[in-house]
N, C-alpha and C positions, 0 to 999 in steps of 0.2 A: 463734419460729415465727410465720409470718404467720397472721393470723386470717382465715379465709375466711367468706364470707357464708352458706355452706351449712351450716356447723357440723360437717361430717364430717371424718374423717382422710384424709390424702392417701395413696393407694395407687398402685402401679405395675401397669398392666394388661398389660404386655408379657411375652410368652413368649420364652424364649431360642430362637433359630433356629440349628441346627447344619447346616452345609453339608458334604456329603461327596461326594468325587469318586468316580465309579464307575471302578474300575480294570479295564482290559481285560486279559484273560489274555495272558501273554507267549507268543511263538511256541514257545519251548522247552516251556512247559507244555502247549500244544495238541498237541505232537508226542509227548508221553509215551504209553507203551503203555496206561497206566491210563485216560487220557482217551479215547484212540481206541477201546478196547474198550467203554467205557461208551457212547460215541456209536453204535457198531455195535449194541449191545443195545437202545438206545432207538429206533433207526431214523433217527437224524439223518444228514444227508448227510456222507459222508466222501470226500475226494478224495485220491488217491495219484498222485504224479508220479515217474516214473523218470528220473533225470538220468544220461545216459550218461557224462559226464565227471566225475562226482562223485568226490571223493577224490583227484583227480590235480592236479598243479600245472602243467597245460598251459594256455597261452592260445591258444585257437583262435577265429578270427573268419573264417568262410568268405567273408563279403561284402567284407572289407577286402583280401583278397589276402595275399601272403606278408609276414611280418614283416621289416622292414629294420633292420639293425644300424647305429646312428648313427655309430659309429667308422669302419666301412667306407665309409659314404657320405662322411664328411668326408675320408677318405684319398684318395678318387678326385677330389674337387673342389679340395682345398687341398694345398699342398706339405707334405711330411712334416716338414720342419724348416727352421730358419733357417740362412742361410749363416754359417759361423763364420770366425774369423780364419785366414787361410791360413798355411802353414808358412813361406813367404818373409817375410811380414810379422812373424811371431813371431820368427824368427831375426834379422831386421834390427833389431827393437826390442832384443833381448837383446844383440846385438853392439854396437850404438851406446851402450847404457846402460853396458855393461862398459868400453867404450873411454873413456867419460867418467868412469869409476870412480865410478858412482852406484849406490846401492842402490834397490830397488823403492820403498821408503818415500820416499826423496829425490825420485825421479822423480814419484811421486804428489803430493808436496807442491808441486813446481814447476808441475805442470799442474792443480792444484786439484781433484784427484780422490782417491778412497779408494785405499788400498793394494790392496784386493781387486780393483779395476778393472785395475790394472797386472798383477797376478798372472793374472787371467783372460785378458788380451791375450797375455801371454807363454806361457800354457799352451794357448791356442787354444780356450778355452771361451767366450769373449765373442763377442757379435754385434757386428761392427764398426760404430762410429758415426763419421761423418765429423768431427765436432767434436773428439772425443777424439784421433783420428788426427792432426788438424791441430795440436793442442797438442803431441803427442809429436814431430811433425816439427819444430816450432819449437824445442823444448827440446833435442832430440837432434841437430838439424841433419842429418837424414837423410830421404830421400824414402820414404814408406810407402804413398802412394796413387798410383794411375795407373801408366802404363807408365814404366819406367826408360829415359831417353834417353841 
């Protein structure tokens, strides 16, 4: 213990300080009938607001005008779908492949594409790509693009 010049014992003069946050009442607590009746008895101001659309699931905004459906808007400005492989091209691919006695897997391997791509072209589900059609024309030796001359 350090020896002090004053000869007394060392004491702490500090009092503990406790900080508490004042909690505001929640809105659900303010709306309870008990609180409202107590406020009416004591003469405190009570405000009641009638909401005409309360309890409904309607979105009304009279200033914005009518609500526009985004799908309908897209349908009017953009095409409904993409052009698919035509029936002439589908049958030409199938006939040429069968004439060369190739399976879909063999054709896919020769044109460096997946088997699913060849299946989609032959079933008419694929969106035609010029590069894939050019590869098929080269391997199958048949004209798939443009007008037949």
